[in-house]
C-alpha positions as CSV (number, residue, x, y, z in Angstrom):
1,X,40.0,-0.4,-38.9
2,X,38.2,2.0,-36.6
3,X,38.6,2.1,-33.0
4,X,35.7,3.1,-30.8
5,X,36.3,4.8,-27.5
6,X,33.7,4.2,-24.9
7,X,33.3,6.9,-22.3
8,X,32.2,5.9,-18.8
9,X,29.7,8.3,-17.2
10,X,28.5,8.4,-13.7
11,X,26.4,5.5,-12.8
12,X,22.7,6.1,-13.3
13,X,20.5,6.1,-10.2
14,X,18.4,3.1,-9.8
15,X,14.7,3.6,-10.2
16,X,12.6,3.4,-7.0
17,X,10.7,0.2,-6.6
18,X,7.4,1.9,-6.0
19,X,5.7,4.4,-8.1
20,X,5.0,7.6,-6.3
21,X,3.3,10.9,-7.2
22,X,5.4,13.9,-6.2
23,X,8.4,13.8,-4.0
24,X,9.1,10.5,-2.3
25,X,8.7,10.6,1.5
26,X,11.7,11.1,3.7
27,X,12.3,10.0,7.3
28,X,12.7,13.2,9.2
29,X,13.3,11.5,12.6
30,X,13.9,8.0,13.9
31,X,10.7,6.1,14.8
32,X,9.4,6.7,18.4
33,X,9.6,3.4,20.3
34,X,6.4,4.4,22.2
35,X,4.3,4.1,18.9
36,X,3.6,0.7,17.3
37,X,5.5,0.3,14.0
38,X,4.2,-1.9,11.2
39,X,6.2,-5.1,11.1
40,X,4.2,-7.1,8.5
41,X,1.4,-5.7,6.3
42,X,-0.9,-6.9,3.6
43,X,-2.3,-4.8,0.7
44,X,-6.1,-5.2,0.3
45,X,-7.5,-6.5,-3.0
46,X,-9.6,-4.1,-5.2
47,X,-13.3,-5.4,-4.8
48,X,-14.8,-6.9,-8.0
49,X,-18.0,-5.0,-7.4
50,X,-16.4,-1.6,-7.1
51,X,-16.8,0.9,-10.0
52,X,-14.8,3.9,-8.6
53,X,-11.9,4.7,-6.4
54,X,-11.9,5.3,-2.6
55,X,-10.1,5.8,0.6
56,X,-10.7,4.0,3.8
57,X,-9.0,5.2,7.1
58,X,-8.8,2.4,9.7
59,X,-8.3,2.7,13.4
60,X,-6.6,-0.4,14.7
61,X,-6.1,-1.3,18.3
62,X,-2.8,-3.1,18.8
63,X,-2.1,-5.4,21.9
64,X,1.1,-5.8,23.7
65,X,2.3,-8.6,21.4
66,X,1.8,-6.4,18.3
67,X,-1.4,-8.0,16.9
68,X,-4.4,-6.0,15.9
69,X,-7.3,-6.9,18.3
70,X,-9.9,-4.4,16.9
71,X,-10.2,-2.4,13.8
72,X,-12.9,0.0,12.8
73,X,-13.4,2.2,9.7
74,X,-13.1,5.9,10.7
75,X,-13.6,7.2,7.2
76,X,-15.5,5.0,5.0
77,X,-16.1,4.1,1.3
78,X,-18.7,1.3,1.2
79,X,-17.4,-1.2,-1.3
80,X,-13.8,-0.9,0.2
81,X,-14.5,-1.1,3.9
82,X,-14.5,-5.0,4.1
83,X,-11.2,-5.4,2.1
84,X,-9.6,-2.6,4.2
85,X,-10.7,-4.1,7.5
86,X,-9.7,-7.6,6.6
87,X,-6.2,-6.3,5.6
88,X,-5.9,-4.3,8.7
89,X,-6.7,-7.4,10.9
90,X,-3.8,-9.3,9.2
91,X,-1.2,-6.5,10.0
92,X,1.4,-7.1,12.8
93,X,3.3,-4.3,14.6
94,X,6.4,-3.9,16.5
95,X,4.8,-3.3,20.0
96,X,5.0,0.1,21.6
97,X,7.9,0.0,24.2
98,X,9.5,2.2,26.7
99,X,8.3,4.5,29.5
100,X,5.1,6.1,28.7
101,X,4.0,3.7,26.0
102,X,0.3,2.9,26.2
103,X,-0.6,-0.8,27.0
104,X,-2.9,-1.0,24.0
105,X,-2.2,1.8,21.5
106,X,-4.0,2.7,18.3
107,X,-2.6,2.8,14.8
108,X,-4.3,4.7,12.0
109,X,-3.9,3.0,8.6
110,X,-4.9,4.6,5.3
111,X,-5.8,2.4,2.4
112,X,-6.2,4.1,-0.9
113,X,-8.0,2.0,-3.7
114,X,-7.4,3.0,-7.4
115,X,-9.1,1.2,-10.2
116,X,-6.8,-1.4,-11.7
117,X,-5.7,-1.0,-15.3
118,X,-6.6,-4.1,-17.2
119,X,-6.0,-5.0,-20.7
120,X,-6.7,-8.0,-22.9
121,X,-5.4,-11.3,-21.6
122,X,-3.4,-13.6,-23.8
123,X,-6.2,-16.1,-24.1
124,X,-9.0,-13.6,-24.9
125,X,-10.5,-13.3,-28.4
126,X,-9.7,-10.3,-30.5
127,X,-12.3,-7.6,-30.6
128,X,-14.6,-7.7,-33.7
129,X,-13.5,-5.5,-36.5
130,X,-15.9,-2.6,-37.4
131,X,-15.2,-2.5,-41.2
132,X,-18.2,-3.0,-43.4
133,X,-17.7,-5.2,-46.5
């Protein structure tokens, strides 16, 4: 009878829950209480009529309770403007606090739209074969 020895190595680091390109971001300082901080966010949906990728920069004005009261596209990509502005309107923020905090500060949100990768669905028919008899 053979006996197997199992060696324990150092635990593997857990993979990050989000895919990033390059080095993951690091906090370099604690958040400034005078700046609104996102408390709840929504990711915009990729529009069905879009055929490319794009980026929309949204300027959102936040009221004293942390709700977005106005949002405008500062940098625009036409098919993506509406989903980005709709998503920005649904965001809520931790309101700006402390001495010197503006009564109605602005937050700048960057929405990057990448084409979704889609494959055949489980109920779709198989593609026709291209073999000739």
